[in-house]
N, C-alpha and C positions, 0 to 999 in steps of 0.2 A: 498581564503577562506574567508568569512565575519570576521572583526576581534574579533565583539563580541560574536562569536562562539566558540572561540578556547579554553576558558577554562572549556567550557561546552563541549565539544567534545572530549579533552584530558583534563581530571581531572589529579591531581596532579600523581597519581600513572602511569596513562597511555602515559603523559607525560614523566616519567623518563624511561619508558620503551622505549618510542621514543628515546630519547637523547644517551640511550645504543645502541640502535639499528643503527642509523646514523647518521651522521655527517651534523648537521644542516647549510645550509649555512647562509650568513646573505646578504639581511633580510631574517628570516626564516620563517616569515610571510609575504604574497604576495595577495594584494585585486585588484590588475591592473597590465597590463603587458606594461606598457608604460614608469615608469620611467628609470632612467638610474640604480637606484639599482636595481630595479625586473627583466630587463635585464643582468645585471652582473650575477645576481644569476641563471637564465635561462640557461646561456651560461656556466654553469656549473653545471649543475643537471643531475644528473642519473635517479633520481626519481621525479615524483612529486608529492605530497601528497595534494590531491583536498577535497573542501565540498563546501556545499552550498552557491553561491552565486560566484562560481569561472568564473571567464571571459572567453570568449570564447579560446579554445585551437583548433585553426585553424593550416591550412597547413604555411601563414606566421609566427604564431607563432613559430611552429616546427621549422622551418625554423631558427631558433634564438636560438634554443635548442638543438645542435648537439650530444650533448653525451646522450640525453635524451633517456632511455630505457624501463621505466615504469610508469604507471598512476595508483595508487591508491586513489579510489575516498572514502573518510570517509561519504559518505551520500549514497542516493539509484542512481536512474537512471544518466547516465553519456552523453544520449542523448541530455541533454539540453545545455552542452557546449563543448563536444569533436567531432572532426572531424573524420568522418572515415578517413582521411589522417593517421592518428595515426598507424593504423592496419596495411596499407599499406605498413608503414616503419617498421613494424617489433616490434612496441612496445606494451608490454604486459599491460594489462587492467584488473583492479580486482575494486569490488564495495561492500559497505556495503549494500546492498540491504538486503540481508539473515538477518542483525541484524534490521534495520529498520521492517521486515514482523515481527519480536514478538510483538509488543507493537500493530500493527493494528491485528494481528490473536488476540489477549488478548482483545483487543476492540472488535471486531465482536463476538468471545462468549459472552462475557457480553451482547451484544446487542439482540445475541439471546435468551439467556435465561432470559433476562428482556423483552424483547418482545414478547416471547411466555406467561411468564408470566401477559403477558398486564399491566405491571407494570406502563406504561407511561400515557393509559387512567383512568385507578384507581386511580393513584397518584393524576390525575388532579381533580377526582372527588372528592377526600380524601381533598385536598388541599381546594378546594371550598367549599364544604358543612358542613366541619369538623364535620362531623359525621363518623361512623364508618362503612365501605361496608355493602351491602345489597345481598341477594341471586339474587335478580333481576339485581344489578350491574353484577354479574357472569354470570348469565343466557345471559344477552344482548351481550357477547363477542361470536364470532363466534365459536371459541374453544380458550381452556385455557391450559397450560401446557406444560411440556417439555417430558414428557415421549409418547415413539414410532413416535416421529416424523421423517419425512421425511425432511431430509434440502437438498436440491440444490445448490452444487457448481459450480459457472459460471466461469471457469479459474483455472488450475492447476498452477499457479503462487508461487512464492517463499510462497507468504501471504496465496494462497489457499491452499497449502501444507499444511502449519503450521495450518491453518483451521481445515483442516481434521483431523490433529493428534489431536486437542483440542478436537475436537467432539467426539472422544472416552468417556470422562466422560460423555456424554449424552446416553443415550437408544435410539439411532435415527440410521436409515438408511441415507446414505448417497448418492445422485445421483450428478454424475460429470460430465459438458460438457467442454472439450476442444478438439479442434480437431487436438491438437497435442501426444495427450496421447492414447497410443494403450489399446487393452484390457487387454493386459497382466500387462502394467504397471499400467492399473486401478486395476488389482487384488492385485499388490501388494500395493497401497494405502489404501487396505479394502472400495474402492468403486463400485458403479455398473456404469460403462459410460454409456450416452445416449444423445440423440439429445436435444438438448435446447428447441423444442417446448413441447417432453414429459417432460423436467425437470420444465420449469415452470408450465404445466400443473396439473403435479401430487405432488410437493412440499408444504410443509406446512410454510418453511423458503427458500426464494431463496436469498442468497447473493453473491455479485457479486465480483470478485476479478481477472477479464481480465485485460492488459494492455489499454491503449489509442492509440488506431492505427486507420488507416483509414478502415481497415474492422471489427471493434471491435465499431465504434462508432455508438449509437442508436442502440447496439443490443438487447437490451431490449425497444422497440420499441410498438407503441401502439396496433398491434397487438399480439404480447407476452403478453403484461400486463393483453391485454381480456382474455387470457388462463387460467392466474391465477386463482383459486378456491377461492371464499368468506372467508375473513379471513386470506388469506396467508400473511406472514409476508415480506417485501423486506427490503435488509440491503445493503447498498449500501458504504463500504469504500473502494472505487478504486477510480474512475473518475466520475463526473457529467456526461460529455458525453457520456457514456455508456447506460444511461438510458431517453427515452424521458419525460423529466420531465412534461411537459405539458399534455401530453397524461394521466400520471399516476395521475397526482395533480384530474383529474375529479372522478378517483376511490378513492383516499384519500378522497375527498370532501363527497362521498356519502358515506362513511363507509365500504364500501366493501373488501378492502385491508387496512393494517397497513404497515408502513416503519420505520426505522431508518436509516437518512441520514445524512452522515457527509461530503457530497460532491452532490452539485447539479450544475445543469447547467441552467442560469449563478451560479456563486458562490461569494457573496452571493444572495440568489432570492431577487427580487426587496423589498422595505419595505411594500408595500401595498399586498404582494403574500399570498394567501389563507393557503400554508401551516406552515406560522408562527403561525397560530393561533388552527389548528387542534388538538385536544386531541389524535387523532391516529397518529400522525406524530410527532417523535421526530428530532430534529435538531441540530447536532453540528458543530462549526465552525473548520471542516477539523483539527480535534484533534487526529484521531487514531493512525498518524504515532508517530515518536519519537519527544518525549518532555521532558523538564526539566532531572530528571536524568536519563533518558532512555537514553538521546543523548550521554552518553559517552558510551553506548555499539557500536556505530558505531565508535568511534575513536577507539577502543579496537581491533575491528575484523580489522580496517585498519591496527594497528600496527604488527598486528599478520601475516598480509599479506605481510607487509615489511620485516619482521623477514624472513618469509618462502623466499624471491627473495633474501636477504642477503645471506642465504644460498643455493643459488641456486637451490632452490625448486618450483616447480610450485605452483601458486596460488589456492586454496581452493575454492575461489569465483570469477572463472574468468569472463569476458565478453568477449565474441565471436563477431566479425563481422559478423558472418553469423544470430546471434541470433537478431541482433537490429533491425530487421522487425517486431520481435513478441514479445520482451519485454518492459515492462515499460522504 
């Protein structure tokens, strides 16, 4: 874990619970796996508590950690650092991705509400003219408001499912595209399962929550963007690679679509890219995930998982090898 993150991920009360639950080896914080101190700690470690910036945990490293039985990640994806070899060795793995899903889903809901109210273009007009909105300003919008929206959710990931829960505060019909979700499960989620073409063609809002995998890269491509109705709001808080940015750009420049983009491809966009200056596009610098005081939620979940491990209980938020190909 990066040293600068330690106090944010484990604020005082969470750190106290951590120290009550486990014996912390010396050094307790490792940002590399090459020094003599780090190798000594690894040799005696039963659990690795990892976070953002964790160096690779590969077969070579696992050979230096003969007592290791669990990896608990106080962040989102483990795919950036953890070798599948860990699963082959019977090491159990947990991730705090569910805790990171909370602020992303909240950000998404806020984006949907603000986007549906056309806050971003209308606020821009207000700032520029410094006079009150007019009827013509409102009439210029393709549609405006949250009542009776159809919201299409692309991906029933942890974040996607949390967004579905939060959307219950709106008077909205929710469509879902996820090839791994059955009709029965969709019913339990309270959504209508559909194919992706139908979703993008019939939704007022399309919000993207699929993982970035070879199968999902470019899933919102030029053809599917063309299927969207005039005035559709596209929200992407997942990964920029899922959306064909250049194909989307033409539809945004023309004003046919609106977008809230927390991620883009590339990220950030080149300084001269037209999306920076469009009134119907709201760009944010990959902010949706845990920031500031939200980061402590990740550490709290990780310590909860550590306590379950110490009691001999299964993880509540396990990561399984079989799921690696379809999760973030």
